[in-house]
PAVEXKE-273477 format. One record per residue (C-alpha): z, y, x; residue number from 1. Coordinates in steps of 0.02 Angstrom, whole numbers, plus 50000, padded with zeros to 5 digits. Last residue first. Example, Ala and Ser with C-alpha at 12.3 -4.5 7.8 and 13.67 -1.06 7.14 Angstrom:
# PAVEXKE-273477
REC     Z     Y     X seq
REC 50357 49947 50684   2
REC 50390 49775 50615   1
# end
This chain:
# PAVEXKE-273477
REC     Z     Y     X seq
REC 50419 48982 49786 159
REC 50574 49032 49881 158
REC 50498 49133 50030 157
REC 50573 49113 50197 156
REC 50446 48986 50261 155
REC 50300 49103 50213 154
REC 50362 49233 50332 153
REC 50348 49403 50252 152
REC 50219 49541 50259 151
REC 50229 49674 50128 150
REC 50367 49683 50191 149
REC 50549 49727 50186 148
REC 50528 49903 50110 147
REC 50377 49881 49990 146
REC 50402 49701 49965 145
REC 50581 49719 49919 144
REC 50674 49561 49979 143
REC 50794 49463 49878 142
REC 50912 49350 49971 141
REC 50895 49269 50142 140
REC 50811 49109 50084 139
REC 50690 49226 49994 138
REC 50666 49291 49814 137
REC 50536 49430 49803 136
REC 50570 49602 49742 135
REC 50421 49711 49694 134
REC 50495 49797 49539 133
REC 50654 49844 49628 132
REC 50631 50027 49570 131
REC 50706 50107 49719 130
REC 50620 50008 49852 129
REC 50526 50155 49923 128
REC 50346 50113 49864 127
REC 50375 50182 49689 126
REC 50223 50131 49583 125
REC 50138 49989 49507 124
REC 50183 49977 49316 123
REC 50097 49823 49240 122
REC 50081 49699 49390 121
REC 50263 49753 49446 120
REC 50326 49691 49275 119
REC 50259 49514 49304 118
REC 50394 49484 49433 117
REC 50337 49457 49612 116
REC 50326 49285 49708 115
REC 50139 49314 49717 114
REC 50096 49438 49583 113
REC 50012 49585 49670 112
REC 50111 49564 49828 111
REC 50151 49461 49984 110
REC 50049 49469 50140 109
REC 50084 49306 50229 108
REC 50087 49297 50417 107
REC 50005 49141 50495 106
REC 50088 49102 50664 105
REC 49977 49009 50787 104
REC 49947 49151 50900 103
REC 50023 49304 50817 102
REC 49924 49428 50919 101
REC 49866 49532 50768 100
REC 50039 49590 50743  99
REC 50094 49618 50560  98
REC 50130 49765 50463  97
REC 50291 49829 50394  96
REC 50297 49958 50256  95
REC 50242 50141 50255  94
REC 50144 50226 50385  93
REC 50071 50358 50273  92
REC 50144 50467 50134  91
REC 50007 50553 50034  90
REC 49972 50714 49946  89
REC 49792 50714 49904  88
REC 49657 50840 49922  87
REC 49483 50839 49845  86
REC 49330 50867 49954  85
REC 49244 50704 49897  84
REC 49277 50671 49708  83
REC 49418 50595 49615  82
REC 49373 50502 49455  81
REC 49418 50332 49527  80
REC 49589 50402 49577  79
REC 49628 50439 49395  78
REC 49591 50260 49353  77
REC 49703 50201 49490  76
REC 49851 50302 49425  75
REC 49818 50258 49234  74
REC 49800 50078 49260  73
REC 49705 49933 49335  72
REC 49570 50017 49441  71
REC 49562 49907 49597  70
REC 49595 49986 49762  69
REC 49515 49984 49939  68
REC 49595 50100 50059  67
REC 49519 50188 50215  66
REC 49615 50295 50336  65
REC 49538 50431 50437  64
REC 49582 50539 50597  63
REC 49625 50422 50736  62
REC 49561 50267 50652  61
REC 49607 50172 50499  60
REC 49565 50017 50398  59
REC 49612 49928 50236  58
REC 49781 50011 50205  57
REC 49874 49949 50058  56
REC 49892 50064 49914  55
REC 50067 50120 49842  54
REC 50040 50239 49701  53
REC 50167 50385 49681  52
REC 50275 50386 49529  51
REC 50287 50530 49404  50
REC 50107 50547 49352  49
REC 50022 50718 49304  48
REC 49943 50730 49469  47
REC 49932 50572 49569  46
REC 50041 50564 49735  45
REC 49980 50428 49849  44
REC 50090 50313 49948  43
REC 50005 50230 50098  42
REC 50017 50052 50156  41
REC 50050 49942 50305  40
REC 49986 49766 50324  39
REC 49884 49799 50483  38
REC 49987 49893 50614  37
REC 50009 50069 50674  36
REC 49987 50189 50531  35
REC 50110 50325 50589  34
REC 49975 50423 50691  33
REC 49854 50439 50539  32
REC 49855 50623 50519  31
REC 49711 50668 50394  30
REC 49544 50621 50322  29
REC 49540 50498 50172  28
REC 49417 50364 50136  27
REC 49411 50285 49969  26
REC 49332 50119 49918  25
REC 49336 50063 49737  24
REC 49346 49898 49641  23
REC 49325 49901 49448  22
REC 49141 49893 49420  21
REC 49106 49841 49596  20
REC 49104 49929 49762  19
REC 49140 50099 49680  18
REC 49139 50251 49789  17
REC 49269 50385 49849  16
REC 49222 50465 50020  15
REC 49290 50599 50125  14
REC 49443 50634 50014  13
REC 49555 50760 50108  12
REC 49732 50716 50164  11
REC 49885 50820 50142  10
REC 50045 50756 50229   9
REC 50203 50663 50223   8
REC 50220 50553 50385   7
REC 50309 50388 50409   6
REC 50421 50310 50541   5
REC 50549 50178 50474   4
REC 50447 50024 50523   3
REC 50562 49875 50510   2
REC 50584 49761 50654   1
# end
């Protein structure tokens, strides 16, 4: 079942620190009620850039959401310069997650280049299925990772 409940809101940066030279951890404080499953993502508006940046949720609780991101372009580079106390306009609770009680089933988190055209790796943005940059071929036709995923059954993907 597709998750169609999301929340637009302002989120305060609690922490933004490097884990490696290119990988960062950001903790945001705000309304997390629409983040309900692992595998969902948030969409962050970046000043000066047209498209929001969709970033996978690493962890969340009742009042914070944690993301881990890699600096690969203008948007994530701008994010790496953001300081605690800054405020971001975010959409939360996007995408379909996966149940943690799958038993023997193994969900596959698709994105970043697996079954995705190379163009998606160069200009990550959107998060609403409009740009079609994250389409993945499946037995049931093309699926947009940001809308129909990011979790797909591996049996349905055309490798």
